[in-house]
Residue frames relative to the residue before (quaternion, step in Angstrom):
aa qw qx qy qz dx dy dz
M 1.0000 0.0000 0.0000 0.0000 0.00 0.00 0.00
I 0.0945 -0.7837 0.6133 0.0247 3.56 -0.99 0.88
I 0.0609 -0.7788 0.6243 0.0040 3.56 -0.91 1.00
S 0.2084 -0.7614 0.6020 0.1205 3.57 -1.00 0.86
V 0.1308 -0.7969 0.5892 0.0267 3.54 -0.99 0.94
M 0.2137 -0.7601 0.6044 0.1064 3.54 -1.07 0.86
P 0.4709 -0.6573 0.4933 0.3208 3.61 -1.08 0.61
G 0.5806 0.6388 -0.4132 0.2899 3.55 -1.30 0.15
S 0.7426 0.3145 -0.2213 0.5483 3.59 1.18 -0.37
A 0.6087 -0.5891 0.3941 0.3567 3.55 -1.15 0.65
H 0.8658 0.0759 -0.0688 0.4898 3.55 -1.08 0.85
A 0.1831 0.8321 -0.5101 0.1180 3.59 1.10 0.62
I 0.6879 0.4665 -0.2952 0.4713 3.59 0.86 -0.90
Q 0.6706 0.5062 -0.3150 0.4413 3.58 0.85 -0.92
R 0.6322 0.5230 -0.3383 0.4608 3.59 0.99 -0.73
A 0.6414 0.5158 -0.3288 0.4630 3.58 1.00 -0.75
I 0.6393 0.5141 -0.3253 0.4703 3.60 0.97 -0.83
D 0.7031 0.4847 -0.2729 0.4430 3.55 0.84 -1.00
S 0.6385 0.5422 -0.3291 0.4359 3.59 1.18 -0.44
L 0.5625 0.6241 -0.3884 0.3785 3.59 1.21 -0.35
P 0.5550 -0.5844 0.4560 0.3774 3.60 -1.11 0.55
R 0.4199 -0.7352 0.4864 0.2157 3.56 -1.05 0.80
D 0.4362 0.7206 -0.4429 0.3070 3.57 1.20 0.45
G 0.5273 -0.6661 0.3971 0.3472 3.61 1.23 0.02
S 0.3951 0.7139 -0.4913 0.3048 3.58 1.22 0.20
P 0.6164 -0.5683 0.3772 0.3935 3.64 -1.06 0.62
A 0.0439 0.7909 -0.6069 0.0648 3.55 -1.01 0.86
V 0.1755 -0.7631 0.6160 0.0859 3.54 -1.22 0.66
I 0.1106 -0.7517 0.6469 0.0653 3.55 -0.98 0.93
R 0.1305 -0.8050 0.5781 0.0295 3.56 -0.57 1.21
L 0.2078 -0.7900 0.5702 0.0870 3.53 -0.72 1.14
S 0.3848 -0.6945 0.5601 0.2365 3.56 -0.86 0.96
P 0.6414 -0.5334 0.3674 0.4112 3.61 -1.11 0.52
G 0.4737 0.6451 -0.5088 0.3171 3.52 -1.11 0.76
V 0.5145 -0.6085 0.5046 0.3322 3.54 -1.37 -0.05
Y 0.1374 -0.7718 0.6195 0.0410 3.55 -0.78 1.10
R 0.0989 -0.8076 0.5805 0.0326 3.56 -0.28 1.23
E 0.4541 0.6518 -0.4900 0.3589 3.54 -0.06 1.34
K 0.4143 -0.6568 0.5792 0.2481 3.48 -1.37 0.42
V 0.1077 -0.8515 0.5120 -0.0346 3.56 -0.53 1.26
V 0.1010 -0.7451 0.6551 0.0737 3.54 -1.18 0.74
L 0.1103 -0.7748 0.6215 0.0354 3.57 -0.62 1.15
D 0.0608 0.8412 -0.5244 0.1171 3.55 0.14 1.36
R 0.5526 0.5847 -0.3895 0.4483 3.54 1.03 0.82
P 0.3914 -0.7296 0.5020 0.2501 3.64 -0.72 0.99
N 0.8255 0.2831 -0.1822 0.4530 3.54 -1.39 0.21
T 0.5180 0.6351 -0.3952 0.4149 3.55 1.12 0.76
T 0.1946 -0.7626 0.6089 0.0987 3.55 -1.05 0.87
L 0.0983 -0.7544 0.6478 0.0409 3.53 -0.99 0.95
E 0.1161 0.8327 -0.5251 0.1319 3.58 -0.40 1.18
G 0.2372 -0.7446 0.6079 0.1407 3.51 -1.25 0.64
E 0.6738 -0.4631 0.3678 0.4430 3.52 -1.30 -0.20
S 0.7424 -0.1954 0.1367 0.6261 3.57 1.09 -0.81
A 0.6150 -0.5470 0.4073 0.3958 3.55 -1.22 0.42
A 0.6383 0.5429 -0.3320 0.4331 3.59 1.08 -0.64
S 0.7807 0.3728 -0.1760 0.4697 3.58 1.04 -0.74
T 0.7574 0.3406 -0.1674 0.5313 3.61 1.18 -0.44
V 0.0339 0.8405 -0.5269 0.1214 3.55 -0.23 1.33
I 0.1072 -0.7351 0.6664 0.0644 3.54 -1.03 0.95
V 0.0687 0.8309 -0.5416 0.1071 3.59 -0.58 1.12
W 0.0777 0.7450 -0.6607 0.0493 3.53 -1.19 0.76
D 0.3093 -0.8013 0.4981 0.1192 3.61 -1.18 0.32
D 0.2567 0.7595 -0.5542 0.2238 3.61 0.86 0.88
G 0.0994 -0.7866 0.6077 0.0455 3.57 -1.01 0.88
A 0.6135 -0.6083 0.3727 0.3386 3.56 -1.11 0.71
F 0.6823 0.5130 -0.3012 0.4250 3.61 1.07 -0.63
E 0.4565 0.6936 -0.4516 0.3265 3.60 1.24 -0.14
I 0.3121 -0.7397 0.5664 0.1861 3.58 -0.93 0.89
L 0.2824 -0.7827 0.5382 0.1339 3.57 -0.73 1.12
E 0.7471 -0.4305 0.2676 0.4299 3.56 -1.30 0.16
D 0.6822 0.4791 -0.2962 0.4662 3.60 1.11 -0.59
G 0.5902 -0.6104 0.3485 0.3971 3.57 1.28 0.14
M 0.6044 0.5533 -0.3580 0.4476 3.58 1.28 -0.09
K 0.5381 -0.5795 0.4891 0.3680 3.53 -1.23 0.42
R 0.6072 -0.5580 0.4172 0.3819 3.54 -1.18 0.59
G 0.2691 -0.7811 0.5190 0.2191 3.59 0.91 -0.86
T 0.6997 -0.5187 0.3085 0.3825 3.54 -1.19 0.64
F 0.8005 0.4098 -0.1825 0.3975 3.55 0.63 -1.16
R 0.6276 0.4519 -0.3627 0.5199 3.54 1.29 0.43
T 0.5508 0.6528 -0.3746 0.3608 3.59 1.24 0.24
A 0.4835 0.7348 -0.4211 0.2216 3.61 1.14 -0.48
T 0.4382 -0.6542 0.5551 0.2681 3.53 -1.11 0.79
L 0.7810 0.0307 -0.0075 0.6237 3.59 0.97 -0.89
R 0.0459 -0.7746 0.6304 0.0195 3.56 -0.91 0.96
T 0.1856 -0.7519 0.6211 0.1204 3.55 -0.88 0.94
D 0.0139 0.7882 -0.6141 0.0371 3.55 -1.13 0.65
G 0.6646 0.4408 -0.3397 0.4986 3.55 0.27 1.30
A 0.5456 -0.6306 0.4480 0.3226 3.55 -1.21 0.50
N 0.8478 0.2021 -0.1466 0.4678 3.54 -1.30 0.53
I 0.3344 0.7053 -0.5418 0.3116 3.55 0.84 1.02
T 0.1334 -0.7821 0.6062 0.0561 3.57 -1.02 0.87
L 0.1059 -0.7510 0.6502 0.0453 3.53 -1.06 0.91
R 0.0576 0.8267 -0.5514 0.0961 3.58 -0.69 1.02
N 0.8714 0.0782 -0.0575 0.4809 3.56 -1.14 0.81
L 0.5229 0.6231 -0.4038 0.4187 3.56 0.95 0.94
T 0.2209 -0.6693 0.6727 0.2254 3.49 -1.38 0.33
I 0.0721 -0.7631 0.6421 0.0132 3.55 -0.89 1.01
Q 0.0193 0.8445 -0.5253 0.1022 3.55 -0.41 1.25
N 0.1364 -0.7000 0.6888 0.1305 3.48 -1.24 0.67
S 0.2009 -0.8427 0.4952 0.0652 3.56 -0.36 1.27
A 0.3468 0.7398 -0.5095 0.2698 3.63 1.22 0.25
S 0.2251 0.7555 -0.5824 0.1984 3.55 -0.82 1.01
P 0.5664 -0.1322 -0.8062 -0.1085 1.52 -2.39 0.77
R 0.7086 -0.4928 0.2878 0.4150 3.54 -1.21 0.38
E 0.6689 0.5147 -0.3268 0.4253 3.60 0.89 -0.84
K 0.6808 0.4450 -0.2844 0.5076 3.60 1.21 -0.40
A 0.7419 0.4314 -0.2260 0.4608 3.60 0.91 -0.94
G 0.2881 -0.7428 0.5455 0.2602 3.58 0.96 -0.83
Q 0.7928 -0.2407 0.2044 0.5213 3.54 -1.17 -0.58
A 0.0147 0.7992 -0.5967 0.0704 3.56 -1.01 0.87
I 0.1666 -0.8297 0.5286 0.0663 3.57 0.01 1.32
A 0.3075 -0.7120 0.6001 0.1959 3.55 -1.02 0.85
L 0.8067 0.0382 0.0166 0.5895 3.59 0.75 -1.08
Y 0.1430 -0.7267 0.6695 0.0569 3.53 -0.88 1.13
A 0.0903 -0.8377 0.5386 -0.0086 3.56 -0.12 1.34
D 0.1195 0.7816 -0.5929 0.1527 3.54 -0.45 1.27
G 0.6345 0.5067 -0.3994 0.4256 3.56 -0.68 1.11
D 0.4742 -0.6871 0.4746 0.2790 3.56 -0.87 0.95
R 0.8395 0.1614 -0.1709 0.4899 3.52 -1.22 0.79
L 0.2336 0.7473 -0.5707 0.2475 3.55 0.95 0.89
L 0.0875 -0.7810 0.6177 0.0277 3.57 -1.07 0.83
A 0.0216 -0.7648 0.6439 -0.0008 3.57 -0.91 1.00
E 0.0051 -0.8104 0.5839 -0.0481 3.56 -0.67 1.13
D 0.8638 0.0325 -0.0301 0.5019 3.56 -1.04 0.87
C 0.4347 0.6757 -0.4683 0.3675 3.54 0.96 0.95
A 0.2457 -0.7095 0.6318 0.1924 3.54 -1.33 0.36
L 0.1023 -0.7799 0.6172 0.0195 3.57 -0.81 1.09
L 0.0098 -0.8594 0.5029 -0.0916 3.55 -0.29 1.31
S 0.3428 0.6732 -0.6189 0.2152 3.53 -0.98 0.98
F 0.5231 -0.6005 0.4701 0.3806 3.57 -1.16 -0.56
Q 0.8088 0.0664 -0.0320 0.5834 3.62 0.29 -1.17
D 0.8585 0.0740 -0.0818 0.5007 3.58 -0.92 1.01
T 0.0672 0.8497 -0.5182 0.0699 3.60 0.92 0.90
L 0.8113 0.1119 -0.0026 0.5738 3.58 0.77 -1.09
F 0.0918 -0.7711 0.6286 0.0424 3.56 -0.75 1.09
T 0.1519 -0.7826 0.6016 0.0509 3.55 -0.73 1.13
A 0.2878 -0.7918 0.5186 0.1459 3.57 -0.10 1.32
P 0.5672 -0.0454 -0.8023 -0.1805 1.59 -2.42 0.66
L 0.6379 -0.4811 0.4430 0.4066 3.48 -1.43 0.07
P 0.5813 -0.5250 0.4600 0.4181 3.59 -1.21 0.24
P 0.6702 -0.5284 0.3281 0.4050 3.60 -1.17 0.43
K 0.8263 0.1079 -0.0154 0.5526 3.60 0.92 -0.87
E 0.4862 -0.6304 0.5236 0.3033 3.51 -1.24 0.57
I 0.3837 -0.6635 0.5793 0.2772 3.53 -1.26 0.43
E 0.7669 0.2090 -0.1113 0.5965 3.56 1.05 -0.85
K 0.5795 -0.5889 0.4332 0.3601 3.58 -1.06 0.74
N 0.8400 0.0973 -0.1372 0.5159 3.55 -0.94 1.03
G 0.3305 0.7623 -0.4950 0.2543 3.58 1.17 0.43
F 0.7400 0.3614 -0.2074 0.5280 3.59 1.18 -0.53
I 0.2827 0.7851 -0.5216 0.1779 3.61 1.18 0.21
G 0.4542 0.6478 -0.4882 0.3684 3.53 -0.80 1.06
P 0.7861 -0.4074 0.2137 0.4128 3.57 -1.30 0.04
K 0.7827 0.2945 -0.1743 0.5198 3.64 1.08 -0.52
Q 0.2249 0.8278 -0.4894 0.1568 3.56 1.25 0.39
H 0.8050 0.2468 -0.1060 0.5291 3.58 0.90 -0.95
A 0.4386 0.7034 -0.4563 0.3236 3.60 1.25 0.19
P 0.6036 -0.5369 0.4265 0.4068 3.60 -1.18 0.42
R 0.4065 -0.6901 0.5438 0.2506 3.57 -1.11 0.72
I 0.0434 -0.8410 0.5381 -0.0362 3.57 -0.04 1.33
P 0.4344 -0.6972 0.4987 0.2766 3.63 -0.72 1.00
Q 0.0367 0.8144 -0.5751 0.0682 3.57 -1.02 0.77
R 0.3190 -0.7301 0.5815 0.1644 3.51 -1.35 0.52
H 0.0707 -0.7776 0.6244 0.0199 3.54 -0.99 0.94
T 0.1315 -0.7677 0.6220 0.0801 3.55 -1.17 0.66
Y 0.0644 -0.7778 0.6253 -0.0011 3.55 -0.93 1.02
R 0.0048 -0.8136 0.5797 -0.0438 3.58 -0.58 1.16
R 0.8622 0.0051 -0.0305 0.5056 3.54 -0.99 0.95
C 0.4028 0.7015 -0.4836 0.3342 3.55 0.98 0.86
R 0.2604 -0.7071 0.6265 0.1993 3.56 -1.29 0.43
I 0.0488 -0.8015 0.5952 -0.0307 3.54 -0.68 1.14
E 0.0748 -0.8290 0.5538 -0.0218 3.57 -0.55 1.21
G 0.3352 0.7279 -0.5667 0.1913 3.53 -1.16 0.69
D 0.3970 -0.7219 0.5030 0.2613 3.53 -1.28 -0.19
V 0.8114 0.1684 -0.0970 0.5512 3.65 0.71 -0.91
D 0.8521 -0.1116 0.0596 0.5078 3.58 -0.75 1.11
F 0.2544 0.8559 -0.4360 0.1125 3.55 1.08 0.61
I 0.6846 0.2129 -0.2836 0.6368 3.56 1.32 0.34
F 0.1873 0.8159 -0.5163 0.1807 3.60 -0.35 1.15
G 0.5213 0.6482 -0.4647 0.3036 3.55 -1.22 0.50
G 0.6272 -0.6171 0.3861 0.2768 3.51 -1.39 0.04
A 0.4675 0.6960 -0.4516 0.3051 3.61 1.20 -0.10
A 0.4184 -0.5690 0.6180 0.3454 3.48 -1.41 0.19
A 0.0402 0.8362 -0.5369 0.1039 3.58 -0.36 1.25
W 0.1790 -0.7797 0.5975 0.0551 3.54 -0.87 1.07
F 0.0977 -0.7885 0.6072 0.0088 3.57 -0.68 1.17
E 0.0126 -0.8267 0.5590 -0.0621 3.57 -0.52 1.21
D 0.8448 -0.0309 -0.0144 0.5341 3.56 -0.77 1.09
C 0.3951 0.7069 -0.4854 0.3295 3.57 0.96 0.88
E 0.3066 -0.7025 0.5998 0.2295 3.54 -1.29 0.34
I 0.1555 -0.7856 0.5980 0.0328 3.54 -0.70 1.19
V 0.0738 -0.8633 0.4978 -0.0391 3.56 -0.12 1.35
A 0.2323 -0.7574 0.5977 0.1229 3.58 -0.75 1.09
V 0.0042 -0.7803 0.6242 -0.0393 3.57 -0.87 1.04
D 0.4074 -0.6891 0.5371 0.2659 3.58 -1.28 0.13
G 0.1743 -0.8396 0.5110 0.0591 3.55 -0.37 1.26
R 0.5177 0.6607 -0.4088 0.3582 3.59 1.24 0.16
K 0.3957 -0.6553 0.5789 0.2809 3.52 -1.27 0.44
D 0.7282 0.3462 -0.1934 0.5590 3.55 1.00 -0.92
R 0.0304 -0.8364 0.5462 -0.0339 3.57 -0.37 1.24
T 0.3268 0.7622 -0.4979 0.2537 3.55 1.12 0.63
E 0.6678 0.4668 -0.2966 0.4981 3.60 1.14 -0.56
P 0.6187 -0.5448 0.3964 0.4041 3.61 -1.15 0.50
Y 0.4040 -0.7183 0.5240 0.2149 3.55 -1.10 0.78
A 0.1028 0.7507 -0.6512 0.0439 3.56 -1.14 0.74
A 0.0570 -0.8033 0.5929 -0.0007 3.57 -0.99 0.82
Y 0.1938 -0.7621 0.6128 0.0783 3.53 -1.28 0.56
C 0.3614 -0.7734 0.4788 0.2051 3.57 -0.48 1.18
T 0.8178 0.0965 -0.0208 0.5670 3.58 0.94 -0.83
A 0.0212 -0.7412 0.6693 0.0465 3.52 -1.35 0.41
A 0.0756 -0.8423 0.5336 0.0052 3.54 0.27 1.29
S 0.1264 -0.7511 0.6417 0.0898 3.53 -1.24 0.62
T 0.0140 0.8496 -0.5255 0.0421 3.55 0.98 0.92
P 0.4378 -0.6997 0.4867 0.2861 3.63 -0.75 0.92
E 0.5938 -0.5691 0.4308 0.3713 3.55 -1.11 0.65
G 0.8100 0.2621 -0.2140 0.4789 3.57 -0.92 0.96
Q 0.5395 0.6047 -0.4206 0.4080 3.63 1.20 -0.14
A 0.4876 -0.7177 0.4176 0.2696 3.57 -0.73 1.08
F 0.7987 0.1872 -0.0790 0.5664 3.60 0.99 -0.81
G 0.1759 -0.7163 0.6609 0.1384 3.48 -1.26 0.62
Y 0.7650 -0.2084 0.2063 0.5734 3.56 -0.38 -1.27
V 0.0418 -0.7605 0.6478 0.0158 3.55 -1.01 0.93
F 0.1152 -0.7676 0.6291 0.0417 3.55 -0.86 1.06
D 0.0627 -0.8216 0.5650 -0.0418 3.55 -0.40 1.30
H 0.8357 -0.1082 0.0298 0.5375 3.57 -0.57 1.22
C 0.3491 0.7203 -0.5123 0.3113 3.55 0.83 1.04
R 0.3314 -0.7159 0.5794 0.2049 3.55 -1.32 0.30
F 0.1656 -0.7679 0.6146 0.0719 3.54 -0.79 1.08
T 0.0322 0.8202 -0.5631 0.0956 3.54 -0.36 1.28
G 0.2277 -0.7559 0.5937 0.1556 3.55 -1.31 0.27
R 0.1891 -0.7684 0.6008 0.1135 3.54 -1.12 0.67
D 0.8401 -0.1331 0.0330 0.5248 3.55 -0.48 1.29
V 0.4998 0.5951 -0.4716 0.4168 3.57 0.88 0.99
P 0.5992 -0.6112 0.3754 0.3556 3.60 -1.10 0.63
I 0.6044 -0.5290 0.4569 0.3822 3.52 -1.32 0.41
A 0.8650 0.1069 -0.0938 0.4812 3.57 -1.16 0.79
S 0.4942 0.6842 -0.4054 0.3511 3.61 1.08 0.68
V 0.7126 0.4439 -0.2225 0.4956 3.59 1.26 -0.26
Y 0.2397 -0.7645 0.5866 0.1183 3.55 -0.96 0.97
L 0.5407 -0.6384 0.4483 0.3148 3.56 -1.08 0.75
G 0.7978 -0.1877 0.1226 0.5597 3.57 1.10 -0.54
R 0.0702 -0.7395 0.6619 0.1007 3.48 -1.43 0.19
P 0.5254 -0.6974 0.3980 0.2814 3.60 -1.04 0.73
W 0.3111 -0.7255 0.5866 0.1812 3.56 -0.61 1.16
R 0.7670 0.0412 -0.0409 0.6390 3.55 1.15 -0.67
E 0.7079 -0.5585 0.2653 0.3415 3.51 -1.23 0.67
W 0.7169 0.4351 -0.2588 0.4793 3.62 1.14 -0.51
A 0.2113 0.8196 -0.5069 0.1630 3.58 1.20 0.46
K 0.0559 -0.7784 0.6251 0.0173 3.55 -1.07 0.84
T 0.1349 0.7600 -0.6249 0.1168 3.56 -0.84 1.05
V 0.0206 -0.8080 0.5857 -0.0610 3.56 -0.65 1.19
L 0.1549 -0.7777 0.6051 0.0709 3.57 -1.00 0.90
L 0.0759 -0.7940 0.6032 0.0022 3.56 -0.83 1.06
A 0.8574 -0.1042 0.0461 0.5018 3.57 -0.75 1.12
C 0.3388 0.7451 -0.4975 0.2873 3.55 0.91 0.95
E 0.3778 -0.6903 0.5699 0.2364 3.54 -1.22 0.61
L 0.1081 -0.8191 0.5634 0.0019 3.55 -0.67 1.17
G 0.3601 -0.7616 0.5061 0.1847 3.56 -0.66 1.14
A 0.6975 -0.4958 0.3390 0.3908 3.53 -1.36 0.22
H 0.5592 0.6129 -0.3879 0.4014 3.60 1.24 -0.20
I 0.5715 0.5982 -0.3850 0.4090 3.61 1.21 -0.30
A 0.4788 -0.6887 0.4742 0.2676 3.57 -0.88 1.02
A 0.6211 -0.5826 0.3767 0.3648 3.57 -1.10 0.70
S 0.6696 0.5038 -0.3081 0.4503 3.61 1.00 -0.75
G 0.4377 -0.7232 0.4344 0.3110 3.59 1.25 -0.27
F 0.8124 0.0164 0.0609 0.5797 3.54 0.59 -1.20
D 0.2812 -0.7202 0.6080 0.1807 3.54 -1.35 0.31
D 0.3757 -0.7597 0.4817 0.2229 3.62 -0.92 0.80
W 0.4124 -0.7394 0.4501 0.2838 3.62 1.31 0.13
G 0.6359 -0.5502 0.3201 0.4364 3.58 1.15 0.60
K 0.5579 0.6042 -0.3804 0.4230 3.58 1.27 0.30
A 0.1017 -0.8333 0.5420 0.0384 3.58 0.44 1.20
H 0.6129 0.5673 -0.3515 0.4231 3.59 1.09 -0.63
A 0.6382 0.5454 -0.3253 0.4352 3.61 1.21 -0.43
H 0.4452 0.7073 -0.4591 0.3012 3.61 1.18 -0.19
A 0.6996 0.4782 -0.2678 0.4584 3.58 1.06 -0.73
T 0.7472 0.4083 -0.2159 0.4779 3.61 1.17 -0.37
L 0.6559 0.5124 -0.3333 0.4428 3.61 1.03 -0.60
L 0.2006 -0.7357 0.6262 0.1623 3.55 -1.35 0.25
Y 0.0817 0.7381 -0.6616 0.1037 3.52 -0.58 1.26
A 0.1417 0.8182 -0.5298 0.1727 3.56 -0.48 1.16
E 0.1199 -0.7766 0.6169 0.0442 3.53 -1.27 0.61
H 0.0327 0.7709 -0.6361 -0.0062 3.52 -1.30 0.45
G 0.8703 0.0929 -0.0737 0.4780 3.53 -0.92 0.95
C 0.3973 0.7129 -0.4943 0.2994 3.60 1.14 0.43
F 0.1072 -0.8063 0.5817 0.0100 3.56 -1.13 0.62
G 0.5593 0.5767 -0.4604 0.3777 3.54 -1.30 0.29
P 0.7271 -0.4558 0.2822 0.4289 3.60 -1.24 0.30
G 0.6947 0.4956 -0.2797 0.4399 3.58 1.00 -0.77
A 0.6353 0.5226 -0.3314 0.4621 3.57 1.28 -0.09
E 0.6180 0.6161 -0.3154 0.3728 3.56 1.27 -0.17
G 0.5477 0.6579 -0.3898 0.3394 3.60 1.20 -0.18
M 0.5553 -0.5554 0.4920 0.3757 3.53 -1.37 0.15
R 0.3123 -0.7956 0.4948 0.1571 3.56 -0.33 1.27
A 0.6213 -0.5148 0.4376 0.3969 3.53 -1.30 0.44
P 0.6131 -0.6151 0.3468 0.3543 3.61 -1.00 0.75
Y 0.6775 0.4843 -0.3030 0.4633 3.61 1.15 -0.44
V 0.5579 0.5765 -0.4005 0.4427 3.62 1.25 0.10
R 0.2713 -0.7981 0.5233 0.1245 3.58 -0.73 1.08
A 0.2629 -0.6872 0.6503 0.1893 3.50 -1.25 0.65
L 0.3177 -0.7833 0.5012 0.1853 3.59 -0.35 1.21
T 0.4565 -0.6321 0.5437 0.3105 3.54 -1.20 0.56
D 0.6696 -0.4770 0.3663 0.4358 3.57 -1.25 0.28
K 0.6550 0.5185 -0.3147 0.4507 3.58 0.95 -0.86
E 0.6586 0.5008 -0.3162 0.4642 3.59 0.92 -0.85
A 0.6611 0.5120 -0.3106 0.4519 3.58 0.96 -0.85
R 0.6468 0.5285 -0.3267 0.4423 3.60 0.97 -0.80
A 0.6433 0.5370 -0.3236 0.4394 3.59 1.13 -0.55
I 0.6336 0.4980 -0.3312 0.4908 3.60 1.25 -0.31
T 0.1576 0.8003 -0.5485 0.1837 3.55 0.06 1.35
Y 0.6273 -0.5393 0.4006 0.3939 3.53 -1.25 0.39
D 0.6187 0.5362 -0.3488 0.4560 3.60 1.02 -0.71
A 0.6524 0.5000 -0.3171 0.4732 3.59 0.95 -0.86
F 0.6117 0.5493 -0.3348 0.4605 3.57 1.07 -0.77
L 0.6887 0.4836 -0.2915 0.4549 3.60 0.82 -0.96
Q 0.7165 0.4462 -0.2452 0.4768 3.56 1.06 -0.72
S 0.4951 0.7126 -0.4012 0.2935 3.56 1.28 -0.16
L 0.7314 0.2679 -0.1977 0.5952 3.58 1.26 -0.32
N 0.5817 -0.5670 0.4300 0.3940 3.56 -1.13 0.52
P 0.4489 -0.7070 0.4671 0.2837 3.63 -0.77 0.99
């Protein structure tokens, strides 16, 4: 089934999703060029949501975590997403998905894409926000702060899943790719930006904050990606820090700009995690690859790097 959607009416995308049969049969929703200002939940498996191009087809909303709701509680991170997927075999293609809440110090966390569902594929998309741009579900097993996970999947089972991102541009500043999925990023551009209005304090950014579950073979793999910065200081951006102690982030043949800090990664003050996390690189190049890395960052051997393949990634969880 194929449905075409035009911009200009309220909830156009959501109405199209809700009109599809709930039998899980393959379906495609094609978005005509334009700006779709709405908050969307794609809770149907085997569904493709595609635009003409990321430059011409934009889904945007502006919920921020610091917003106080009618019950007096903050919205919280996991109720901010512009687009949330919730189902297996969902494809996103040729789209910009943006959370425009800003500045960061006022809005707080602002998810553009909440990606939940095994075998999710995002191709030629732009994911834009500042803090917490892309959440790769599942959530960690337990909250650190009460109501820290408040949102639609707070009490749902933590189901392992695989995501693939190809030729995507992902922008943000603090922990802007985070979560527990096994996620493969191929030929993507990872762009550090500054989402603050007040820039009197020193700038620091973190591209990833993985919460890889203990025992999961893959966390985040960046294969032939480009880490760039836009109007950010030299040596001010870290490749990642561990949201949870078993975080895994590996870079293969990536180009690293001068904005990347010499240590590469930050341990978030979790010295005890040095023995459990996996931060590793192989064949990376550019000014940001030349620094003296933190002692817990591994330089993979050629043999170890060759073993990290997309096929191995796909087979790492039971199909």
